[in-house]
C-alpha positions as CSV (number, residue, x, y, z in Angstrom):
1,M,-52.2,-34.2,-83.8
2,A,-52.1,-30.9,-81.8
3,L,-54.8,-28.3,-81.5
4,P,-54.9,-25.0,-79.9
5,L,-55.6,-24.6,-76.2
6,Q,-59.3,-24.6,-75.2
7,Q,-59.1,-22.2,-72.1
8,G,-62.8,-22.1,-71.5
9,S,-63.3,-25.9,-71.3
10,K,-64.8,-26.5,-68.2
11,S,-63.3,-30.3,-68.0
12,G,-59.7,-28.6,-67.9
13,V,-58.6,-31.2,-70.4
14,L,-55.8,-29.9,-72.7
15,Y,-54.7,-32.9,-74.6
16,V,-56.4,-36.3,-75.2
17,T,-54.9,-39.5,-77.2
18,F,-55.8,-43.2,-77.4
19,N,-52.7,-45.6,-76.8
20,Q,-51.5,-47.6,-79.8
21,D,-53.6,-50.7,-79.3
22,C,-56.7,-48.2,-78.5
23,T,-57.6,-49.9,-75.1
24,C,-56.8,-46.9,-73.0
25,V,-57.4,-43.0,-73.2
26,A,-54.6,-40.9,-71.9
27,I,-55.7,-37.5,-70.9
28,A,-53.5,-34.4,-70.1
29,S,-55.5,-31.8,-67.9
30,Q,-54.8,-28.6,-65.8
31,Q,-54.7,-31.1,-62.7
32,G,-52.2,-33.6,-64.0
33,L,-52.2,-37.2,-65.8
34,H,-55.2,-39.6,-66.1
35,V,-55.7,-43.0,-67.7
36,Y,-59.1,-44.5,-68.6
37,N,-59.6,-47.8,-69.8
38,V,-62.1,-48.1,-72.5
39,D,-63.1,-51.7,-71.6
40,T,-64.1,-51.3,-68.0
41,H,-64.9,-47.5,-68.4
42,R,-63.0,-46.8,-65.4
43,L,-60.3,-44.0,-64.7
44,C,-57.7,-46.4,-63.7
45,F,-55.0,-43.9,-63.2
46,R,-54.3,-40.4,-62.3
47,H,-51.3,-38.4,-61.0
48,A,-52.3,-34.9,-59.8
49,I,-48.8,-33.2,-60.5
50,G,-50.0,-29.9,-62.3
51,A,-50.8,-28.8,-65.7
52,I,-49.8,-31.2,-68.5
53,R,-50.5,-30.6,-72.1
54,A,-49.2,-33.5,-73.7
55,V,-49.0,-37.2,-73.1
56,E,-48.1,-40.4,-74.7
57,M,-48.3,-44.2,-73.5
58,L,-46.4,-46.9,-74.5
59,F,-49.2,-49.6,-75.5
60,C,-50.5,-51.2,-72.2
61,T,-47.0,-50.9,-70.2
62,S,-46.2,-48.7,-67.2
63,L,-44.0,-46.5,-69.5
64,I,-45.7,-42.8,-70.0
65,G,-44.2,-39.8,-71.5
66,F,-45.6,-36.3,-70.5
67,V,-44.8,-32.6,-71.1
68,G,-45.8,-29.7,-68.9
69,A,-47.9,-26.6,-69.6
70,G,-45.3,-24.3,-68.2
71,E,-47.6,-23.2,-65.3
72,Q,-44.8,-24.1,-63.0
73,P,-40.9,-24.7,-63.4
74,A,-40.8,-28.3,-63.1
75,L,-43.3,-28.7,-65.6
76,T,-41.8,-26.4,-68.5
77,P,-43.2,-27.3,-71.8
78,R,-39.4,-27.5,-73.1
79,K,-38.7,-30.8,-71.2
80,L,-40.3,-34.4,-71.7
81,S,-40.5,-36.5,-68.7
82,V,-40.4,-40.4,-69.0
83,M,-42.0,-42.2,-66.2
84,N,-42.6,-45.7,-64.8
85,T,-46.0,-45.6,-63.4
86,T,-45.7,-49.1,-61.6
87,A,-42.7,-48.2,-59.8
88,N,-43.8,-44.5,-59.4
89,R,-40.4,-43.1,-60.3
90,L,-39.2,-40.8,-63.1
91,I,-36.7,-42.7,-65.5
92,Q,-35.5,-39.7,-67.5
93,E,-35.8,-35.9,-68.4
94,L,-34.9,-34.9,-71.9
95,T,-34.6,-30.9,-72.3
96,Y,-34.9,-29.0,-75.4
97,P,-34.3,-25.1,-76.3
98,T,-38.0,-24.8,-77.6
99,S,-41.2,-26.3,-76.8
100,V,-42.0,-30.0,-77.4
101,L,-45.0,-30.0,-79.9
102,A,-45.4,-33.8,-80.0
103,V,-44.4,-37.4,-78.6
104,R,-44.6,-40.5,-80.2
105,M,-43.5,-44.1,-79.2
106,N,-43.7,-47.7,-80.4
107,R,-41.5,-50.7,-79.0
108,Q,-38.3,-49.6,-80.8
109,R,-38.3,-45.5,-80.9
110,L,-39.1,-42.6,-79.0
111,V,-39.9,-39.5,-81.2
112,V,-40.0,-35.9,-80.1
113,V,-41.0,-33.1,-82.2
114,T,-40.0,-29.3,-82.0
115,A,-40.8,-26.7,-84.3
116,R,-37.6,-27.3,-86.5
117,R,-36.3,-30.2,-85.5
118,V,-37.3,-34.0,-84.7
119,H,-35.4,-36.0,-82.4
120,V,-35.3,-39.8,-82.3
121,Y,-34.5,-42.0,-79.4
122,S,-34.0,-45.6,-79.0
123,M,-36.3,-46.8,-76.5
124,Q,-33.9,-49.5,-75.0
125,N,-31.6,-46.9,-73.2
126,L,-33.1,-43.4,-74.3
127,T,-29.9,-42.7,-76.3
128,C,-30.6,-40.3,-79.4
129,L,-30.1,-41.9,-82.4
130,Q,-30.6,-39.2,-84.8
131,V,-31.9,-35.4,-85.0
132,V,-33.7,-34.4,-88.4
133,D,-33.8,-30.8,-89.3
134,T,-37.2,-29.6,-90.6
135,E,-39.0,-26.9,-92.2
136,E,-41.1,-24.9,-89.3
137,N,-43.9,-27.5,-87.9
138,A,-45.6,-25.5,-85.5
139,R,-48.5,-28.1,-85.1
140,G,-46.2,-30.8,-84.4
141,C,-47.5,-32.7,-87.1
142,C,-46.0,-36.4,-87.3
143,A,-46.9,-40.1,-87.2
144,L,-45.1,-43.2,-86.1
145,T,-46.1,-46.6,-86.9
146,C,-47.1,-48.7,-83.9
147,C,-45.9,-52.1,-85.4
148,H,-43.0,-54.1,-84.9
149,E,-41.9,-54.0,-88.6
150,P,-41.9,-51.6,-90.6
151,N,-40.5,-49.0,-88.3
152,L,-41.7,-45.6,-90.1
153,L,-41.9,-41.9,-89.2
154,A,-43.9,-39.5,-91.4
155,L,-43.3,-35.7,-91.4
156,P,-44.4,-32.7,-93.7
157,S,-41.2,-31.6,-95.8
158,S,-42.6,-28.4,-96.7
159,A,-44.1,-25.3,-94.8
160,T,-45.6,-23.8,-98.1
161,T,-46.8,-27.2,-100.0
162,G,-48.4,-30.7,-99.0
163,T,-45.3,-32.7,-99.4
164,V,-44.8,-35.5,-96.9
165,R,-41.4,-37.3,-96.2
166,I,-41.3,-41.0,-94.9
167,Y,-38.0,-42.0,-92.7
168,D,-37.2,-45.7,-92.0
169,L,-36.1,-45.9,-88.3
170,A,-35.0,-49.4,-88.3
171,Q,-31.6,-48.6,-88.8
172,E,-29.9,-46.2,-86.0
173,G,-29.3,-43.4,-88.4
174,G,-32.5,-43.4,-90.1
175,N,-32.9,-43.0,-93.9
176,V,-35.6,-41.2,-96.1
177,L,-37.5,-44.1,-97.4
178,S,-40.0,-42.2,-99.8
179,E,-41.6,-38.9,-100.4
180,A,-45.3,-38.0,-101.7
181,Q,-46.7,-34.8,-103.0
182,A,-49.7,-35.7,-100.8
183,H,-51.8,-32.1,-101.1
184,Q,-51.4,-28.5,-102.8
185,T,-51.6,-27.1,-99.2
186,P,-49.6,-28.0,-96.1
187,V,-50.1,-31.3,-94.7
188,T,-51.8,-30.7,-91.0
189,I,-52.6,-34.3,-90.0
190,L,-51.0,-37.8,-90.7
191,A,-52.1,-41.2,-89.6
192,W,-50.8,-44.9,-90.1
193,S,-52.5,-48.1,-90.6
194,G,-52.0,-50.7,-87.9
195,D,-49.6,-52.7,-90.2
196,G,-47.9,-49.5,-91.4
197,G,-48.8,-50.6,-95.0
198,L,-50.9,-47.2,-95.5
199,L,-50.5,-43.5,-94.7
200,A,-53.5,-41.1,-94.4
201,T,-53.0,-37.6,-94.9
202,A,-55.0,-34.4,-94.9
203,S,-54.2,-30.7,-95.3
204,A,-55.2,-27.4,-93.8
205,K,-58.1,-27.1,-96.3
206,G,-59.5,-30.5,-94.9
207,T,-61.9,-31.1,-97.7
208,V,-59.9,-34.3,-99.3
209,I,-58.2,-37.1,-97.7
210,R,-55.5,-39.1,-99.3
211,V,-54.2,-42.7,-98.4
212,H,-50.7,-43.7,-99.7
213,R,-49.3,-47.0,-100.0
214,L,-45.8,-47.9,-98.7
215,P,-43.0,-48.5,-99.3
216,S,-43.3,-46.4,-102.6
217,A,-46.1,-43.6,-101.1
218,A,-47.8,-43.9,-104.1
219,R,-51.7,-42.7,-103.8
220,A,-53.9,-45.4,-103.4
221,H,-57.2,-43.6,-102.3
222,S,-58.6,-40.4,-102.6
223,F,-61.8,-39.4,-100.3
224,R,-64.1,-36.2,-100.3
225,R,-64.8,-35.4,-96.8
226,G,-66.9,-32.3,-97.9
227,T,-66.8,-29.3,-100.1
228,L,-66.3,-26.5,-97.4
229,S,-63.1,-26.3,-95.6
230,A,-62.8,-27.8,-92.1
231,A,-59.7,-28.8,-89.6
232,I,-59.3,-32.5,-89.7
233,T,-58.5,-33.2,-85.9
234,S,-58.2,-36.9,-86.2
235,M,-57.7,-40.2,-88.6
236,A,-57.7,-43.6,-87.9
237,F,-57.7,-46.7,-89.6
238,S,-59.7,-50.0,-88.7
239,P,-57.2,-52.8,-87.1
240,P,-55.3,-55.2,-89.2
241,G,-57.3,-58.5,-89.7
242,A,-60.7,-56.7,-90.1
243,P,-62.7,-58.0,-93.0
244,L,-63.2,-54.6,-94.4
245,Q,-60.6,-51.8,-94.4
246,L,-62.1,-48.7,-92.9
247,L,-60.8,-45.1,-92.5
248,A,-62.4,-42.7,-89.8
249,A,-61.9,-38.9,-89.8
250,A,-63.1,-36.5,-87.3
251,S,-63.6,-33.0,-88.1
252,S,-64.0,-29.4,-86.6
253,H,-67.7,-29.3,-88.0
254,G,-68.5,-31.8,-85.2
255,T,-68.6,-35.0,-87.4
256,V,-66.8,-38.3,-87.9
257,H,-66.6,-39.5,-91.5
258,V,-66.2,-43.2,-92.0
259,F,-64.7,-44.2,-95.6
260,R,-64.1,-48.0,-96.9
261,L,-61.1,-48.5,-98.4
262,E,-62.0,-50.3,-101.7
263,E,-59.7,-52.4,-103.7
264,P,-58.6,-51.0,-107.0
265,D,-59.9,-52.8,-110.2
266,P,-58.1,-56.1,-111.1
267,P,-56.0,-56.1,-114.3
268,G,-58.0,-56.4,-117.7
269,V,-61.0,-54.6,-116.0
270,L,-62.1,-51.5,-118.4
271,P,-61.5,-48.2,-116.5
272,R,-64.7,-46.1,-115.7
273,P,-65.0,-43.1,-117.7
274,A,-64.0,-40.9,-115.0
275,S,-60.9,-42.9,-114.2
276,A,-60.1,-42.5,-117.8
277,A,-60.6,-38.7,-118.0
278,A,-58.5,-38.3,-114.8
279,G,-55.6,-40.3,-116.0
280,L,-55.5,-38.1,-119.3
281,L,-55.7,-34.9,-117.3
282,T,-52.9,-36.1,-114.8
283,A,-50.7,-36.8,-117.8
284,V,-50.5,-33.3,-118.7
285,M,-50.8,-31.5,-115.5
286,R,-48.5,-31.1,-112.3
287,Y,-50.6,-32.4,-110.0
288,S,-53.0,-35.5,-110.0
289,V,-56.6,-34.5,-110.6
290,G,-58.1,-37.7,-109.9
291,D,-59.3,-36.3,-106.7
292,M,-61.2,-33.5,-108.7
293,V,-62.9,-36.0,-111.0
294,E,-63.8,-38.9,-108.6
295,P,-62.9,-38.5,-104.9
296,A,-64.9,-41.3,-103.0
297,R,-67.4,-40.2,-100.4
298,N,-67.8,-41.3,-97.1
299,I,-70.3,-44.5,-96.4
300,A,-71.3,-42.9,-93.0
301,T,-71.4,-39.8,-91.0
302,I,-71.4,-39.7,-87.3
303,R,-72.7,-36.2,-86.2
304,L,-71.6,-35.3,-82.5
305,P,-73.1,-33.5,-79.8
306,T,-72.6,-29.9,-80.4
307,S,-70.7,-29.3,-77.1
308,V,-67.9,-31.8,-77.6
309,G,-65.3,-29.7,-79.0
310,A,-62.3,-31.0,-80.8
311,A,-62.3,-34.9,-80.9
312,T,-59.9,-37.8,-81.7
313,V,-61.0,-41.1,-83.1
314,A,-60.1,-44.7,-83.0
315,F,-61.3,-48.1,-84.0
316,R,-61.7,-51.4,-82.0
317,Q,-62.7,-54.8,-83.1
318,S,-66.2,-55.9,-83.1
319,H,-67.0,-59.5,-81.9
320,A,-69.8,-61.8,-82.3
321,G,-70.7,-61.6,-78.6
322,G,-70.7,-57.7,-78.8
323,G,-67.7,-57.1,-76.8
324,A,-65.0,-55.0,-78.5
325,G,-61.3,-55.0,-78.4
326,D,-58.0,-54.3,-80.4
327,D,-54.8,-56.0,-81.2
328,E,-51.7,-54.0,-80.7
329,D,-51.5,-52.8,-84.1
330,A,-54.5,-50.6,-84.3
331,S,-54.1,-46.9,-85.1
332,S,-55.1,-43.4,-84.0
333,S,-54.0,-39.7,-84.1
334,A,-53.9,-37.7,-81.1
335,V,-56.1,-34.4,-80.1
336,G,-54.9,-31.7,-78.0
337,S,-53.1,-28.6,-77.1
338,P,-49.3,-28.0,-77.7
339,P,-48.8,-24.8,-78.9
340,G,-45.5,-23.6,-80.8
341,G,-42.4,-22.0,-78.9
342,A,-40.0,-19.7,-80.1
343,G,-36.4,-19.6,-79.5
344,A,-33.0,-21.2,-80.4
345,F,-33.2,-24.7,-81.8
346,G,-30.9,-27.6,-80.6
347,A,-30.9,-31.3,-79.8
348,G,-32.6,-32.5,-76.3
349,A,-30.2,-32.8,-73.6
350,A,-30.0,-36.2,-71.7
351,A,-27.6,-36.6,-68.6
352,G,-27.0,-40.1,-68.4
353,A,-29.3,-42.6,-70.2
354,P,-30.6,-45.3,-67.7
355,E,-32.4,-48.2,-69.6
356,P,-36.4,-47.6,-69.4
357,E,-37.6,-50.5,-67.7
358,Y,-41.2,-51.2,-67.8
359,S,-43.6,-54.0,-67.7
360,E,-46.9,-54.7,-69.2
361,F,-49.9,-54.4,-66.9
362,P,-51.7,-57.5,-65.4
363,T,-55.2,-57.9,-65.3
364,G,-57.3,-57.1,-62.2
365,E,-56.4,-54.1,-60.1
366,G,-53.3,-52.6,-59.0
367,G,-52.0,-51.9,-62.1
368,Y,-51.1,-48.2,-61.7
369,T,-49.6,-47.1,-58.4
370,A,-48.6,-43.3,-58.5
371,H,-50.5,-41.1,-56.1
372,E,-53.7,-43.2,-56.3
373,M,-55.8,-46.0,-57.9
374,A,-59.1,-44.4,-59.2
375,G,-61.3,-47.1,-58.5
376,E,-64.5,-45.2,-59.7
377,G,-64.9,-44.3,-63.3
378,G,-67.3,-42.3,-65.2
379,G,-70.7,-43.9,-65.3
380,A,-72.8,-43.9,-68.5
381,R,-74.0,-40.5,-69.1
382,G,-76.2,-41.4,-72.3
383,Q,-77.4,-44.6,-73.8
384,G,-76.0,-48.0,-72.9
385,G,-72.7,-48.8,-71.4
386,G,-72.5,-48.6,-67.5
387,G,-69.1,-49.2,-65.9
388,A,-67.9,-52.8,-66.0
389,D,-66.5,-54.5,-62.8
390,G,-62.8,-55.1,-62.8
391,G,-59.8,-52.6,-63.4
392,G,-56.5,-53.9,-65.0
393,L,-55.1,-51.5,-67.7
394,A,-54.5,-54.6,-70.0
395,E,-58.1,-56.2,-69.5
396,G,-60.3,-56.5,-72.2
397,I,-57.5,-56.8,-74.8
398,R,-58.4,-59.2,-77.6
399,L,-56.1,-60.8,-80.1
400,A,-56.6,-60.1,-83.8
401,G,-58.4,-62.6,-85.8
402,S,-60.3,-64.2,-82.9
403,G,-63.8,-64.9,-83.8
404,M,-63.8,-61.9,-86.4
405,P,-67.0,-62.2,-88.6
406,P,-67.3,-62.0,-92.3
407,A,-67.6,-58.7,-94.2
408,A,-71.3,-59.0,-94.6
409,T,-72.0,-59.3,-90.8
410,Y,-69.0,-57.1,-89.6
411,R,-69.8,-54.4,-86.9
412,A,-67.4,-51.8,-86.4
413,V,-67.0,-49.7,-83.1
414,V,-65.7,-46.4,-83.6
415,M,-64.6,-44.6,-80.2
416,V,-64.6,-40.7,-79.8
417,A,-62.8,-39.1,-77.3
418,T,-63.1,-35.3,-76.9
419,L,-61.4,-32.3,-75.0
420,E,-64.6,-32.2,-73.0
421,G,-63.5,-35.5,-71.1
422,L,-66.1,-37.3,-72.7
423,L,-65.9,-40.9,-74.9
424,Y,-68.5,-41.6,-77.2
425,E,-68.9,-45.5,-78.8
426,Y,-70.8,-45.7,-82.2
427,S,-71.5,-49.0,-83.7
428,V,-71.5,-49.2,-87.7
429,S,-73.0,-52.2,-89.1
430,E,-74.3,-53.4,-92.3
431,L,-71.3,-52.0,-94.2
432,L,-72.0,-53.6,-97.5
433,N,-75.5,-52.3,-97.5
434,P,-75.9,-50.4,-101.1
435,H,-78.3,-48.0,-99.1
436,G,-75.5,-47.0,-96.4
437,P,-74.7,-48.5,-93.0
438,K,-76.5,-48.3,-89.7
439,V,-75.0,-46.2,-86.9
440,N,-76.0,-46.4,-83.5
441,L,-74.8,-44.5,-80.4
442,E,-73.9,-47.6,-77.9
443,G,-72.7,-45.4,-75.0
444,E,-71.5,-42.0,-73.6
445,W,-69.2,-41.8,-70.7
446,S,-67.4,-39.2,-68.6
447,M,-63.8,-40.1,-68.4
448,L,-62.9,-37.9,-65.6
449,G,-65.7,-39.0,-63.2
450,S,-68.5,-37.5,-61.7
451,G,-68.3,-33.5,-62.0
452,S,-64.8,-33.7,-63.3
453,V,-63.3,-33.6,-59.7
454,L,-59.7,-34.6,-60.3
455,G,-56.5,-35.0,-58.2
């Protein structure tokens, strides 16, 4: 998700996002591009080219897309640059009449969002497959599944109501799969589960989070974040294969709320009184009132330090040995800075479309070659977690299901990256405890190195 620029940020960070498998944090700053490995806790790549306001990685490959902040002509916010970092070369530049507000990638599709249009490209050759006209989407709100199938894109379909439209991008032209009346006010953030089966939504009010089950987009869960309005800056589901389904949401109040997705009551079980009341009211009202009657509360609240500013959140798996990692189907949303642009509207222009060759990064050092290899990462600033030795971008990735503990002993690891250039890791254990889980801060790191000296 895109947030307003924080001009006073001492770190100079304009945008922060986890990659699709949550093994790295991609950072766009006043100085350029940075990639931080969450397993080695090292800044493993930096490219000092000037102010960048949005960046998107393709899993742990050498492919990165970025959008300039407009402080120099070569880094206009109306252009998306796609780069192969291993070869240190620009693959393609895609230009638009208005500012690029969001960029999303999976292994099949590249999605570029402007204020009133969404451009869908093939990742094989960067040819434009579809241009979707939308209502005003100044925040660049969108979500693209990261799994191989289904290949789905979620977009707000109204600037005045909370309607969300889901597109199936498996075919070249794409088609509308379903539509959901998610909220009464406009939707401002969307997040997919790793397997593409669930879509989380939140509106500008930020008091209620809803989860919809695909392909019908039927409402499956509703959660109460709080009673006072707050901006939801990021949402993330726990990885597929985890013994418990969890959803984390970061808010502008400096909190991260963790929710457990309970399975619905099996057939034959009598509904709770609140459920029956909600059903009767829903039958005679335009909007579902289930959330007003019985929205579930969070099972844990993480209170961040007051100075962290906006934050993006992600899960990774917790293993018996205490290590952490994700399969490639983890999910998270981004937090950062692309503000809206004004002017005419049109499709992006691509002069030629060379095939974007890229490769997975090997383990060990030598993954990134653009400008320099940053061998010194930010050391631990708080409790726990000093930087580990090693340095490949793919190091530490675990396969889903390898030694996953049962639900009673499952320990979730919540990662929080901030616009101050900090990374926090919290363990959430005893998730089935009726008195609530235990939350512990495992470590705090500066992703930009000592003193945030970049470039």
